N, CA, C and O of each residue as an XYZ file, in Angstrom:
312
protein
N      93.294     90.279     89.901
C      94.560     89.810     89.378
C      95.028     88.649     90.242
O      94.835     88.640     91.458
N      95.644     87.675     89.593
C      96.247     86.567     90.323
C      97.496     86.096     89.574
O      97.800     86.600     88.493
N      98.200     85.158     90.133
C      99.472     84.748     89.551
C      99.302     84.121     88.177
O     100.194     84.247     87.338
N      98.174     83.442     87.917
C      97.956     82.861     86.583
C      97.824     83.960     85.532
O      98.336     83.824     84.421
N      97.129     85.062     85.886
C      97.003     86.191     84.966
C      98.365     86.802     84.671
O      98.651     87.174     83.533
N      99.202     86.904     85.696
C     100.523     87.493     85.524
C     101.389     86.627     84.609
O     102.182     87.156     83.830
N     101.246     85.313     84.694
C     102.040     84.415     83.859
C     101.565     84.362     82.409
O     102.322     83.968     81.523
N     100.321     84.754     82.166
C      99.736     84.639     80.828
C     100.668     85.251     79.784
O     101.099     86.398     79.904
N     100.959     84.468     78.777
C     101.811     84.944     77.700
C     103.296     84.822     77.976
O     104.113     85.121     77.106
N     103.660     84.384     79.181
C     105.079     84.251     79.498
C     105.465     82.786     79.665
O     106.248     82.236     78.890
N     104.893     82.170     80.698
C     105.169     80.769     80.974
C     103.867     80.029     81.155
O     102.833     80.619     81.469
N     103.931     78.741     80.955
C     102.779     77.868     81.154
C     102.561     77.693     82.660
O     103.450     77.208     83.359
N     101.388     78.083     83.163
C     101.128     77.945     84.608
C     101.263     76.511     85.118
O     101.548     76.295     86.296
N     101.061     75.538     84.243
C     101.152     74.127     84.658
C     102.592     73.697     84.920
O     102.831     72.814     85.744
N     103.551     74.308     84.232
C     104.944     73.875     84.361
C     105.851     74.924     84.995
O     107.040     74.672     85.188
N     105.311     76.092     85.319
C     106.130     77.165     85.903
C     106.590     76.796     87.309
O     105.817     76.280     88.116
N     107.838     77.065     87.580
C     108.369     76.848     88.929
C     108.003     78.042     89.812
O     107.601     79.094     89.316
N     108.146     77.867     91.102
C     107.869     78.970     92.023
C     108.747     80.180     91.714
O     108.293     81.320     91.819
N     109.994     79.939     91.335
C     110.881     81.064     91.018
C     110.401     81.798     89.765
O     110.474     83.026     89.712
N     109.921     81.088     88.778
C     109.377     81.727     87.574
C     108.153     82.570     87.924
O     107.977     83.676     87.411
N     107.317     82.034     88.798
C     106.118     82.768     89.230
C     106.527     84.021     89.989
O     105.976     85.096     89.750
N     107.492     83.894     90.905
C     107.965     85.047     91.675
C     108.544     86.118     90.757
O     108.290     87.305     90.958
N     109.317     85.715     89.753
C     109.896     86.678     88.808
C     108.795     87.417     88.049
O     108.884     88.627     87.842
N     107.777     86.699     87.643
C     106.676     87.331     86.908
C     105.894     88.293     87.798
O     105.535     89.390     87.371
N     105.633     87.877     89.039
C     104.908     88.742     89.972
C     105.732     89.996     90.259
O     105.192     91.103     90.284
N     107.024     89.828     90.474
C     107.905     90.968     90.758
C     107.914     91.940     89.573
O     107.840     93.153     89.768
N     108.004     91.418     88.361
C     107.997     92.280     87.167
C     106.661     93.017     87.052
O     106.635     94.209     86.745
N     105.549     92.310     87.298
C     104.224     92.949     87.261
C     104.158     94.045     88.316
O     103.711     95.158     88.035
N     104.604     93.729     89.532
C     104.593     94.693     90.634
C     105.391     95.938     90.283
O     104.939     97.057     90.529
N     106.572     95.753     89.711
C     107.408     96.888     89.337
C     106.733     97.755     88.276
O     106.857     98.980     88.306
N     106.019     97.127     87.339
C     105.284     97.904     86.329
C     104.161     98.702     86.976
O     103.912     99.844     86.588
N     103.480     98.119     87.958
C     102.398     98.825     88.649
C     102.941    100.018     89.439
O     102.331    101.087     89.457
N     104.076     99.829     90.083
C     104.693    100.934     90.819
C     105.084    102.063     89.864
O     104.817    103.234     90.134
N     105.711    101.705     88.759
C     106.122    102.733     87.782
C     104.907    103.457     87.207
O     104.935    104.672     87.008
N     103.846    102.706     86.943
C     102.643    103.305     86.353
C     101.912    104.219     87.332
O     101.122    105.064     86.912
N     102.165    104.061     88.623
C     101.476    104.893     89.615
C     102.384    105.944     90.250
O     101.982    106.609     91.204
N     103.585    106.101     89.741
C     104.498    107.127     90.269
C     103.864    108.509     90.248
O     104.043    109.288     91.185
N     103.134    108.816     89.202
C     102.544    110.152     89.034
C     101.606    110.521     90.175
O     101.395    111.703     90.443
N     101.041    109.521     90.852
C     100.072    109.802     91.913
C     100.706    110.445     93.134
O      99.999    110.953     94.004
N     102.026    110.429     93.207
C     102.716    110.973     94.378
C     103.269    112.374     94.142
O     103.939    112.935     95.009
N     102.990    112.936     92.974
C     103.406    114.306     92.708
C     102.521    115.268     93.496
O     101.359    114.953     93.755
N     103.035    116.414     93.876
C     102.289    117.311     94.771
C     101.040    117.952     94.165
O     100.139    118.332     94.912
N     100.957    118.084     92.861
C      99.835    118.831     92.281
C      98.844    117.970     91.490
O      98.148    118.483     90.613
N      98.772    116.679     91.786
C      97.831    115.818     91.063
C      96.490    115.743     91.801
O      96.452    115.786     93.030
N      95.395    115.631     91.051
C      94.060    115.639     91.668
C      93.591    114.250     92.130
O      92.502    113.807     91.765
N      94.412    113.572     92.927
C      94.028    112.272     93.485
C      94.347    112.289     94.973
O      95.069    113.161     95.456
N      93.807    111.327     95.684
C      94.115    111.175     97.107
C      95.474    110.468     97.217
O      95.554    109.243     97.121
N      96.518    111.239     97.414
C      97.870    110.692     97.441
C      98.059    109.674     98.564
O      98.847    108.739     98.423
N      97.350    109.846     99.666
C      97.476    108.917    100.788
C      96.952    107.536    100.423
O      97.574    106.524    100.745
N      95.816    107.497     99.754
C      95.249    106.211     99.328
C      96.195    105.522     98.350
O      96.430    104.317     98.441
N      96.729    106.293     97.422
C      97.665    105.730     96.448
C      98.969    105.307     97.126
O      99.557    104.296     96.742
N      99.422    106.049     98.109
C     100.639    105.673     98.830
C     100.444    104.336     99.552
O     101.349    103.503     99.599
N      99.252    104.150    100.109
C      98.938    102.878    100.776
C      98.975    101.728     99.777
O      99.552    100.678    100.058
N      98.366    101.919     98.620
C      98.374    100.893     97.564
C      99.812    100.580     97.150
O     100.185     99.414     97.018
N     100.604    101.611     96.950
C     101.987    101.415     96.528
C     102.795    100.668     97.596
O     103.674     99.874     97.260
N     102.506    100.914     98.872
C     103.182    100.166     99.934
C     102.741     98.708     99.925
O     103.555     97.812    100.145
N     101.458     98.465     99.672
C     100.969     97.085     99.551
C     101.676     96.363     98.406
O     101.994     95.180     98.525
N     101.921     97.057     97.309
C     102.668     96.461     96.198
C     104.084     96.089     96.642
O     104.578     95.003     96.338
N     104.720     96.996     97.358
C     106.093     96.716     97.818
C     106.133     95.543     98.789
O     107.083     94.760     98.780
N     105.111     95.417     99.623
C     105.090     94.375    100.654
C     104.619     93.018    100.130
O     104.821     92.004    100.798
N     104.011     92.980     98.978
C     103.353     91.741     98.551
C     104.309     90.558     98.381
O     103.889     89.413     98.550
N     105.560     90.797     98.056
C     106.488     89.685     97.851
C     106.877     89.007     99.170
O     107.406     87.896     99.160
N     106.619     89.668    100.302
C     106.939     89.078    101.600
C     105.738     88.400    102.256
O     105.846     87.908    103.380
N     104.605     88.367    101.574
C     103.393     87.793    102.161
C     103.513     86.314    102.454
O     103.047     85.840    103.491
N     104.142     85.573    101.534
C     104.134     84.129    101.647
C     105.316     83.553    100.885
O     105.725     84.107     99.864
N     105.867     82.445    101.371
C     106.950     81.777    100.643
C     106.443     81.123     99.361
O     107.201     80.942     98.408
N     105.162     80.770     99.341
C     104.560     80.176     98.146
C     103.958     81.302     97.303
O     102.965     81.904     97.712
N     104.536     81.600     96.137
C     104.041     82.716     95.342
C     102.605     82.543     94.858
O     101.956     83.516     94.476
N     102.110     81.316     94.873
C     100.727     81.076     94.442
C      99.714     81.560     95.478
O      98.521     81.642     95.187
N     100.188     81.882     96.688
C      99.305     82.342     97.756
C      99.386     83.856     97.986
O      98.742     84.381     98.894
N     100.170     84.550     97.170
C     100.291     86.001     97.307
C      98.976     86.661     96.919
O      98.377     86.328     95.895
N      98.535     87.600     97.748
C      97.309     88.354     97.493
C      97.695     89.640     96.778
O      98.536     90.398     97.260
N      97.075     89.883     95.625
C      97.351     91.083     94.838
C      96.490     92.241     95.315
O      95.269     92.106     95.393
N      97.098     93.370     95.634
C      96.310     94.526     96.076
C      95.507     95.125     94.924
O      95.911     95.061     93.763
N      94.371     95.704     95.271
C      93.526     96.371     94.282
C      93.904     97.844     94.208
O      94.032     98.498     95.243
N      94.083     98.376     93.006
C      94.403     99.801     92.897
C      93.195    100.666     93.279
O      92.048    100.255     93.100
N      93.456    101.836     93.793
C      92.348    102.762     94.105
C      91.584    103.121     92.844
O      92.123    103.080     91.738
N      90.330    103.472     93.028
C      89.497    103.857     91.877
C      89.507    105.325     91.648
O      88.858    105.810     90.721
């Protein structure tokens, strides 16, 4: 995943401002967090620690760089 993929269908990557890119990345990040909430329930058959690490990487990704085009997207656990 990268910022161009996140913008697909929303804004033109050629004309998008940094703020538009940040808004799209933040919205994508929030969807990923919501979609992985179930992994933190006590009785699910996944490694909750690995998923917790991924979820923290999602939360931290917006602070990686002032330029949203340089943000590294974390990979979800398999």
